[in-house]
C-alpha positions as CSV (number, residue, x, y, z in Angstrom):
1,X,12.9,44.1,9.3
2,X,13.4,40.9,7.2
3,X,11.3,37.8,6.9
4,X,12.1,34.5,5.1
5,X,9.3,32.7,3.3
6,X,10.0,29.1,2.1
7,X,7.8,27.8,-0.7
8,X,7.2,24.2,-1.7
9,X,9.6,23.4,-4.5
10,X,6.8,22.1,-6.7
11,X,4.8,25.4,-6.7
12,X,7.1,27.7,-8.8
13,X,4.3,29.7,-10.4
14,X,2.3,30.1,-7.2
15,X,5.4,31.3,-5.4
16,X,6.1,33.9,-8.0
17,X,2.5,35.2,-7.9
18,X,2.6,35.4,-4.2
19,X,5.8,37.6,-4.3
20,X,4.2,39.8,-6.9
21,X,1.2,40.3,-4.8
22,X,3.3,41.3,-1.7
23,X,5.6,43.6,-3.6
24,X,4.8,47.3,-2.8
25,X,2.2,46.5,-0.1
26,X,2.0,48.6,3.1
27,X,1.4,46.8,6.4
28,X,-1.2,48.1,8.8
29,X,0.4,50.5,11.3
30,X,3.2,51.4,8.9
31,X,3.9,54.7,7.1
32,X,3.0,55.0,3.4
33,X,6.6,55.0,2.4
34,X,7.3,51.9,4.4
35,X,6.5,49.4,1.6
36,X,7.3,45.7,1.4
37,X,10.2,44.9,-1.0
38,X,10.4,41.3,-2.1
39,X,13.7,39.6,-3.1
40,X,14.2,36.0,-3.8
41,X,17.2,34.2,-2.3
42,X,20.3,36.0,-3.7
43,X,23.7,34.6,-4.5
44,X,26.9,36.5,-5.1
45,X,27.2,40.3,-5.2
46,X,25.6,40.4,-8.7
47,X,22.2,39.3,-7.4
48,X,21.8,36.0,-9.1
49,X,18.7,33.9,-8.0
50,X,18.8,30.1,-8.0
51,X,16.1,27.5,-7.0
52,X,16.3,24.4,-4.9
53,X,13.7,21.6,-5.1
54,X,12.9,19.1,-2.4
55,X,11.2,15.7,-2.3
56,X,11.0,12.7,0.1
57,X,10.1,9.0,0.0
58,X,9.2,6.8,3.0
59,X,9.1,3.0,3.4
60,X,8.3,0.8,6.4
61,X,11.0,-0.9,8.4
62,X,10.4,-4.3,6.9
63,X,10.8,-3.0,3.4
64,X,14.0,-1.1,4.4
65,X,15.6,-4.2,5.9
66,X,15.1,-6.1,2.6
67,X,16.3,-3.3,0.3
68,X,19.0,-1.7,2.6
69,X,22.0,-2.8,0.5
70,X,20.4,-1.7,-2.7
71,X,19.3,1.6,-1.1
72,X,22.8,2.3,0.2
73,X,24.2,1.7,-3.3
74,X,21.7,4.0,-5.0
75,X,22.3,6.8,-2.5
76,X,26.1,6.4,-2.9
77,X,25.6,7.0,-6.6
78,X,24.1,10.4,-5.9
79,X,27.4,11.7,-4.5
80,X,28.6,12.2,-8.1
81,X,25.6,14.5,-9.0
82,X,26.4,18.2,-8.8
83,X,24.0,20.2,-6.7
84,X,22.3,17.2,-5.1
85,X,21.8,16.6,-1.4
86,X,20.2,13.6,0.3
87,X,19.6,12.3,3.8
88,X,18.4,9.0,5.1
89,X,16.6,9.1,8.5
90,X,14.6,6.8,10.7
91,X,11.1,8.1,11.5
92,X,9.5,7.7,15.0
93,X,7.1,4.9,13.9
94,X,10.0,2.7,12.7
95,X,9.8,3.8,9.1
96,X,12.7,5.2,7.1
97,X,12.6,8.4,5.0
98,X,14.9,9.6,2.2
99,X,15.0,13.4,1.7
100,X,16.2,14.7,-1.6
101,X,17.3,18.2,-2.7
102,X,18.3,19.2,-6.2
103,X,18.6,22.2,-8.4
104,X,16.0,21.2,-11.0
105,X,12.7,19.3,-11.0
106,X,14.0,17.1,-13.7
107,X,16.9,16.1,-11.5
108,X,14.5,15.3,-8.6
109,X,12.5,13.0,-10.9
110,X,15.6,11.2,-12.0
111,X,16.7,10.8,-8.4
112,X,13.3,9.5,-7.3
113,X,13.0,6.9,-10.1
114,X,15.4,4.2,-8.8
115,X,14.2,4.9,-5.2
116,X,10.6,4.4,-6.1
117,X,11.4,1.2,-8.0
118,X,13.1,-0.2,-4.9
119,X,10.4,0.9,-2.5
120,X,7.5,-0.3,-4.7
121,X,9.0,-3.8,-5.0
122,X,7.9,-6.2,-7.7
123,X,4.3,-7.2,-8.1
124,X,4.0,-10.9,-9.0
125,X,2.0,-11.2,-12.2
126,X,1.8,-14.9,-12.8
127,X,-1.1,-16.5,-14.6
128,X,-1.4,-19.2,-12.0
129,X,-1.9,-16.6,-9.2
130,X,-5.7,-16.4,-9.5
131,X,-8.0,-14.9,-6.9
132,X,-8.8,-18.3,-5.6
133,X,-5.1,-19.2,-5.1
134,X,-4.2,-15.9,-3.5
135,X,-7.0,-16.4,-0.9
136,X,-4.8,-19.1,0.7
137,X,-2.6,-16.3,1.9
138,X,-5.3,-15.2,4.3
139,X,-4.9,-18.5,6.2
140,X,-2.3,-19.3,8.8
141,X,-0.5,-21.8,6.5
142,X,-0.3,-19.1,3.9
143,X,1.2,-16.6,6.3
144,X,3.7,-19.2,7.5
145,X,4.6,-20.0,3.9
146,X,5.4,-16.3,3.2
147,X,7.5,-16.0,6.4
148,X,9.5,-19.1,5.6
149,X,10.3,-17.9,2.1
150,X,11.2,-14.4,3.4
151,X,13.8,-16.0,5.8
152,X,15.1,-18.3,3.1
153,X,15.6,-15.6,0.4
154,X,16.3,-12.5,2.6
155,X,13.3,-10.7,1.1
156,X,10.1,-9.1,2.3
157,X,6.8,-10.4,0.9
158,X,3.8,-8.1,1.2
159,X,0.3,-9.5,0.5
160,X,-1.9,-6.5,-0.3
161,X,-5.2,-7.7,1.0
162,X,-7.1,-4.6,-0.4
163,X,-5.9,-5.1,-4.0
164,X,-5.2,-8.8,-3.9
165,X,-1.7,-8.7,-5.2
166,X,1.7,-9.8,-3.8
167,X,4.8,-7.5,-3.8
168,X,8.3,-8.7,-3.1
169,X,11.1,-6.4,-2.0
170,X,14.8,-7.2,-2.2
171,X,17.6,-7.6,-4.7
172,X,16.6,-8.7,-8.2
173,X,18.2,-12.1,-7.7
174,X,16.5,-12.7,-4.3
175,X,13.1,-11.5,-5.7
176,X,13.3,-14.0,-8.5
177,X,14.1,-16.8,-6.1
178,X,11.3,-15.8,-3.8
179,X,8.9,-15.6,-6.7
180,X,9.7,-19.1,-7.9
181,X,9.4,-20.6,-4.4
182,X,6.2,-18.7,-3.6
183,X,4.4,-19.7,-6.8
184,X,5.5,-23.3,-6.6
185,X,4.5,-23.6,-2.9
186,X,1.2,-21.8,-3.4
187,X,0.2,-24.0,-6.3
188,X,1.1,-27.2,-4.4
189,X,-1.0,-26.0,-1.4
190,X,-3.9,-25.0,-3.7
191,X,-3.9,-28.5,-5.3
192,X,-3.9,-30.2,-1.9
193,X,-6.9,-28.0,-0.8
194,X,-8.7,-28.8,-4.0
195,X,-8.8,-32.5,-3.2
196,X,-11.3,-32.0,-0.4
197,X,-15.1,-32.5,-0.5
198,X,-17.0,-30.3,1.9
199,X,-20.1,-31.7,3.6
200,X,-21.3,-28.4,5.1
201,X,-21.8,-24.9,3.8
202,X,-22.6,-25.7,0.1
203,X,-25.9,-24.6,-1.4
204,X,-28.6,-27.3,-1.1
205,X,-26.8,-29.5,1.4
206,X,-28.9,-30.8,4.3
207,X,-27.5,-30.0,7.8
208,X,-27.0,-33.7,8.6
209,X,-25.2,-34.6,5.4
210,X,-22.1,-35.8,7.3
211,X,-24.1,-38.2,9.4
212,X,-25.7,-39.6,6.3
213,X,-22.3,-40.2,4.8
214,X,-21.1,-41.9,8.0
215,X,-24.2,-44.1,8.0
216,X,-23.5,-45.2,4.5
217,X,-19.7,-45.6,4.5
218,X,-18.8,-45.8,8.2
219,X,-17.0,-43.3,10.5
220,X,-13.6,-44.3,8.9
221,X,-15.1,-44.2,5.4
222,X,-14.2,-47.9,5.0
223,X,-17.0,-48.4,2.4
224,X,-15.7,-45.5,0.3
225,X,-12.1,-46.8,0.5
226,X,-13.3,-50.2,-0.7
227,X,-15.3,-48.6,-3.6
228,X,-12.2,-46.7,-4.8
229,X,-9.1,-48.7,-3.9
230,X,-6.8,-46.4,-6.0
231,X,-7.3,-43.6,-3.4
232,X,-7.6,-43.1,0.4
233,X,-10.2,-41.0,2.1
234,X,-10.2,-39.5,5.6
235,X,-13.1,-37.8,7.3
236,X,-12.6,-34.6,9.3
237,X,-15.6,-34.7,11.6
238,X,-14.7,-31.3,13.1
239,X,-14.9,-29.4,9.8
240,X,-17.2,-31.8,7.9
241,X,-14.6,-32.4,5.1
242,X,-13.5,-35.5,3.2
243,X,-9.8,-35.4,2.3
244,X,-8.6,-37.4,-0.7
245,X,-5.1,-38.6,-1.0
246,X,-3.4,-38.3,-4.4
247,X,-3.7,-35.7,-7.1
248,X,-6.6,-36.8,-9.2
249,X,-9.3,-34.1,-9.6
250,X,-11.4,-36.7,-11.5
251,X,-11.6,-38.8,-8.3
252,X,-12.8,-35.7,-6.4
253,X,-15.6,-35.3,-9.0
254,X,-16.7,-38.9,-8.6
255,X,-16.9,-38.5,-4.8
256,X,-18.8,-35.3,-5.1
257,X,-21.3,-37.0,-7.3
258,X,-21.8,-39.7,-4.7
259,X,-22.3,-37.1,-2.0
260,X,-24.9,-35.3,-4.1
261,X,-26.8,-38.5,-4.5
262,X,-26.8,-39.1,-0.8
263,X,-28.0,-35.6,-0.2
264,X,-30.8,-35.8,-2.7
265,X,-32.0,-39.3,-1.7
266,X,-32.1,-38.5,2.0
267,X,-35.3,-37.4,3.7
268,X,-35.1,-33.7,3.7
269,X,-37.9,-33.3,6.2
270,X,-36.3,-35.6,8.7
271,X,-35.1,-33.9,11.8
272,X,-33.7,-37.0,13.6
273,X,-30.1,-35.9,13.2
274,X,-30.5,-32.2,13.3
275,X,-29.1,-30.1,16.1
276,X,-31.9,-29.7,18.4
277,X,-30.6,-30.6,21.8
278,X,-28.7,-28.3,24.2
279,X,-25.6,-30.4,24.0
280,X,-25.4,-30.3,20.2
281,X,-23.1,-27.7,18.6
282,X,-25.0,-25.6,16.0
283,X,-21.8,-25.4,13.8
284,X,-20.5,-29.0,13.6
285,X,-23.9,-30.7,14.5
286,X,-22.0,-33.0,16.9
287,X,-21.9,-33.4,20.6
288,X,-20.3,-30.4,22.2
289,X,-16.6,-30.9,23.0
290,X,-14.8,-28.4,25.2
291,X,-17.9,-26.2,25.3
292,X,-18.0,-22.4,25.3
293,X,-21.2,-20.4,26.1
294,X,-21.5,-17.0,24.4
295,X,-21.9,-14.1,26.8
296,X,-24.6,-12.3,24.8
297,X,-27.1,-15.1,24.1
298,X,-25.8,-18.0,26.3
299,X,-25.8,-20.5,23.4
300,X,-23.4,-23.3,23.7
301,X,-20.8,-24.2,21.1
302,X,-17.6,-26.2,20.7
303,X,-14.8,-23.8,21.4
304,X,-12.9,-24.9,18.4
305,X,-15.9,-24.4,16.1
306,X,-16.3,-20.8,17.3
307,X,-12.6,-20.2,16.6
308,X,-13.0,-21.7,13.1
309,X,-16.0,-19.4,12.5
310,X,-14.0,-16.3,13.5
311,X,-11.0,-17.4,11.4
312,X,-13.3,-18.0,8.4
313,X,-14.6,-14.5,8.8
314,X,-11.0,-13.1,8.6
315,X,-10.4,-15.0,5.3
316,X,-13.7,-14.2,3.6
317,X,-14.3,-10.6,4.8
318,X,-18.0,-11.0,4.1
319,X,-19.2,-12.3,7.4
320,X,-19.2,-9.2,9.5
321,X,-20.5,-8.6,12.0
322,X,-19.8,-12.1,13.3
323,X,-23.0,-13.4,14.9
324,X,-24.2,-16.4,16.8
325,X,-24.6,-19.4,14.4
326,X,-27.6,-20.9,16.1
327,X,-30.7,-20.8,13.9
328,X,-32.9,-17.8,14.6
329,X,-30.3,-16.1,16.8
330,X,-28.6,-13.0,15.3
331,X,-26.8,-11.7,18.4
332,X,-23.4,-10.4,17.5
333,X,-20.5,-12.1,19.3
334,X,-19.3,-9.7,22.0
335,X,-15.8,-8.4,22.5
336,X,-15.5,-10.2,25.8
337,X,-16.0,-13.5,23.9
338,X,-13.6,-12.5,21.2
339,X,-10.9,-11.8,23.8
340,X,-11.5,-15.2,25.4
341,X,-11.5,-17.2,22.1
342,X,-8.6,-15.6,20.3
343,X,-5.0,-14.7,21.0
344,X,-4.0,-11.1,20.9
345,X,-2.4,-11.5,17.5
346,X,-5.5,-13.3,16.1
347,X,-7.8,-10.6,17.6
348,X,-5.8,-7.9,15.8
349,X,-6.1,-9.8,12.6
350,X,-9.9,-10.0,13.1
351,X,-10.1,-6.2,13.7
352,X,-8.1,-5.5,10.6
353,X,-10.3,-7.8,8.5
354,X,-13.4,-6.1,10.0
355,X,-11.9,-2.7,9.0
356,X,-11.2,-4.0,5.4
357,X,-14.8,-5.2,5.2
358,X,-16.1,-1.9,6.4
359,X,-14.0,0.1,3.8
360,X,-15.0,-2.3,1.0
361,X,-18.7,-2.0,1.8
362,X,-18.7,1.8,2.2
363,X,-19.2,2.3,-1.5
364,X,-16.1,4.5,-1.9
365,X,-16.9,6.8,1.1
366,X,-13.8,5.6,2.9
367,X,-10.4,4.6,1.5
368,X,-7.1,3.3,2.8
369,X,-4.1,5.4,3.1
370,X,-2.2,5.0,-0.2
371,X,1.1,4.0,1.5
372,X,1.7,0.3,1.1
373,X,0.5,-1.8,4.1
374,X,-0.6,1.3,6.0
375,X,-3.8,0.4,8.1
376,X,-5.1,4.0,8.3
377,X,-8.3,5.0,6.5
378,X,-9.8,8.4,5.5
379,X,-13.1,9.8,4.4
380,X,-13.3,10.8,0.7
381,X,-14.4,14.4,0.2
382,X,-18.2,14.5,0.1
383,X,-18.8,16.9,-2.8
384,X,-15.7,17.7,-5.0
385,X,-17.6,20.6,-6.6
386,X,-17.7,22.4,-3.3
387,X,-14.0,22.1,-2.5
388,X,-11.8,25.2,-2.4
389,X,-9.9,25.7,-5.7
390,X,-10.9,22.2,-6.8
391,X,-8.7,20.5,-4.3
392,X,-9.7,18.1,-1.4
393,X,-9.0,18.5,2.3
394,X,-5.7,17.0,3.5
395,X,-5.6,13.6,5.3
396,X,-2.6,13.6,7.7
397,X,-1.8,10.0,8.4
398,X,-0.5,9.5,11.9
399,X,1.0,6.1,11.1
400,X,3.2,6.8,8.1
401,X,3.0,10.6,8.1
402,X,1.9,10.8,4.5
403,X,-0.3,13.7,3.4
404,X,-3.1,12.7,1.0
405,X,-5.6,14.7,-1.0
406,X,-9.1,13.4,-0.1
407,X,-10.4,14.1,-3.6
408,X,-7.8,12.8,-6.1
409,X,-6.0,10.6,-3.6
410,X,-2.5,11.8,-4.6
411,X,-0.1,13.7,-2.4
412,X,-1.7,16.7,-0.8
413,X,-1.3,19.8,-3.0
414,X,-2.4,23.1,-1.3
415,X,-3.6,25.9,-3.5
416,X,-3.4,23.7,-6.6
417,X,-6.5,22.0,-8.2
418,X,-6.5,18.3,-8.5
419,X,-6.7,18.5,-12.3
420,X,-3.6,20.8,-12.4
421,X,-1.7,18.7,-10.0
422,X,-2.3,15.6,-12.1
423,X,-0.8,17.5,-15.0
424,X,2.2,18.3,-12.8
425,X,2.5,14.6,-11.9
426,X,2.6,13.7,-15.6
427,X,5.0,16.5,-16.4
428,X,7.0,17.5,-13.3
429,X,8.5,20.5,-15.1
430,X,5.1,21.9,-16.2
431,X,4.9,24.5,-13.4
432,X,8.5,25.7,-14.0
433,X,7.8,25.9,-17.8
434,X,4.7,28.1,-17.1
435,X,6.8,30.4,-14.8
436,X,9.6,30.7,-17.3
437,X,7.2,31.8,-20.1
438,X,8.4,35.3,-21.4
439,X,11.6,35.2,-19.3
440,X,14.0,33.7,-21.9
441,X,16.5,36.5,-21.3
442,X,16.3,36.5,-17.5
443,X,16.0,32.7,-16.8
444,X,18.5,30.1,-18.1
445,X,19.9,26.8,-17.0
446,X,23.5,26.2,-15.9
447,X,25.3,24.4,-18.8
448,X,27.0,22.1,-16.4
449,X,24.5,21.0,-13.8
450,X,21.3,22.4,-15.5
451,X,20.5,24.4,-12.4
452,X,17.7,26.9,-13.0
453,X,19.0,30.5,-12.6
454,X,17.2,33.8,-12.8
455,X,19.4,36.9,-13.2
456,X,17.8,39.8,-11.5
457,X,20.6,42.3,-11.7
458,X,24.3,42.7,-12.2
459,X,26.8,41.8,-14.9
460,X,26.9,38.8,-17.2
461,X,29.2,36.9,-14.9
462,X,27.2,34.3,-12.9
463,X,28.5,31.9,-10.4
464,X,26.3,28.7,-10.2
465,X,25.7,26.7,-7.1
466,X,27.8,23.9,-8.6
467,X,30.8,26.2,-8.5
468,X,31.2,26.9,-12.2
469,X,31.4,30.5,-13.5
470,X,29.1,31.1,-16.4
471,X,28.9,33.7,-19.1
472,X,25.3,34.8,-19.2
473,X,25.5,35.9,-22.8
474,X,26.7,32.7,-24.4
475,X,26.6,30.2,-21.4
476,X,30.2,29.3,-21.8
477,X,31.5,28.2,-18.4
478,X,34.9,28.5,-16.5
479,X,36.5,27.2,-13.4
480,X,37.3,30.7,-11.9
481,X,35.9,34.2,-12.0
482,X,39.0,35.7,-13.6
483,X,38.7,33.5,-16.7
484,X,35.0,34.4,-17.0
485,X,35.7,38.1,-16.8
486,X,38.5,37.8,-19.3
487,X,36.1,36.0,-21.7
488,X,33.5,38.8,-21.2
489,X,36.1,41.5,-22.0
490,X,37.3,39.8,-25.1
491,X,34.0,38.5,-26.5
492,X,31.1,40.6,-25.1
493,X,30.4,44.1,-24.2
494,X,30.8,44.3,-20.4
495,X,27.5,45.6,-18.9
C-alpha cells in the first residue's frame, strides 16, 4: 500500500522530522516485518528528490479592477522564470486569488514582492491629512468625493476606518493623480467646514443659545451682517450652525467671541426658551417638524434631527448605543426605529460603525481580520502562555478565506510557535537552512534555477525540474544526459 502526504512548503524542518518519526514504524494489526518505509517525492531513476513551495495572495474585487492591467503584466513576466507556476482565479465571494508555486522559498519571496506591492496600494502620507481632516471621509460628502475621484482617475480609494489611513490602488500615474485631487479636495472641504460656528454641543453652551443669537441679530442674522460687512452669515436653524462666507479664520474667531459673550451674559437659570413642551424637539429645541415618535419611549422628535443624530454616531463612533436624546431618558433607539429612519445602505453603515466601536472599546479582546477592508472580527487568544506549542488557535475568515493566528495575528502557522514563525517571516529561508544543516554533500541547489535538490541515491547525474542535467560533483550543467555522462566519465570517477 502507498500513501501520499503533502506538507506545507514553509515547514521543511517539520516535514523532515515527521518522516523520520514514521520511518520503521509498524501499524496496528500488521506483522512485525511490515514496517513503514518513507520516501520523499522521487524524480528520475536515480532517486533525486526536489521540493516545491507554494504561496497565495488574495484581494477584493474592487482592488482587482483597479490593478488588473498591472497584475496581468506582472504575471506575464513570471513566464520567463524557470520552475515557476502561477494561477489567477476568482473566489466565490468576488475576490481574486493568485496561487504561486516555485522551486525555492527565495523565488517565492521574489514573486510575491511585486504582487504584494500592487495589492497593498499606496498609503497617502501627506502632512495635511491630519486626523481632523480624515474624519470628513466618514460623511456622505466625503464618500461622494472618493467615488468621484475613483471614476475620474480609474483607481480604487480605500479609507481604512480602523487605522485612519487612505490607500489608493492603480497604476503609479493614476495613483499620483488621485492623490493630488483627493488632498486638494479634502483641504478645500475642510476649510469650508472650518468657517462654521456651532451653537449647540460645545461645552458650557446653554441649550437656548441659538434663540438668544436670533433675539440679538434677527432670524436672518441681519444685525451680524451689518456689524461685519466684509462677510456674509447664514443661520442653519436645523443644525444650530452659523456659516460664514469667505476664507478668513480671523472672522470666525471674532464671531465665536461674540457668541461666547451672548452665552455668558444670558440668564443661565432661565427656562423660558428651553424645550419643555411636548411639541418641542429635544435635539433642535424648535417646534417639531415632520415628527417621529420613538417606539421604545414614545418621545417625539423631528425626523430629520433623529437621522442627523444617527449619522453623527456613525462619524464619531463614540455614541453607542444610540439612545433617546430627551433629558433623563436613556432608552436605546430600537431596531424598528432604525429601519424606519434609515435607508438599507445607511443602516448597514450604522451597524459597521457600531461594530468598529465595539472592537475599539474591547481593550484588545477583539480584532478585525487583517485583510484590508474585511469586516470580520475574531477573539484574541485569552492566555498565550496556555496555547499549544506557543501558537494561537486559527481564525478561519468566512468572508475573505484568510487564516489568521489569534495570538500573533499573522498567517496561521500550525505546529510552529509564534516566535519561530516571526523569525521565518523575517528570513523566509530560515527553516530550509535549518533542515540543510549537516547535509552539504546530499543537498545542493541547481546552478541554473536554484532549485533545492537532495540526492538520496544513484549516480552523480541529476536531472533538475528545469530540464538541465547537472553533475552532482562539480555542479556543471548540460542540455542533455549524454553530455553529462560524458563529463562524468572524463572528469570524475563514475559511482
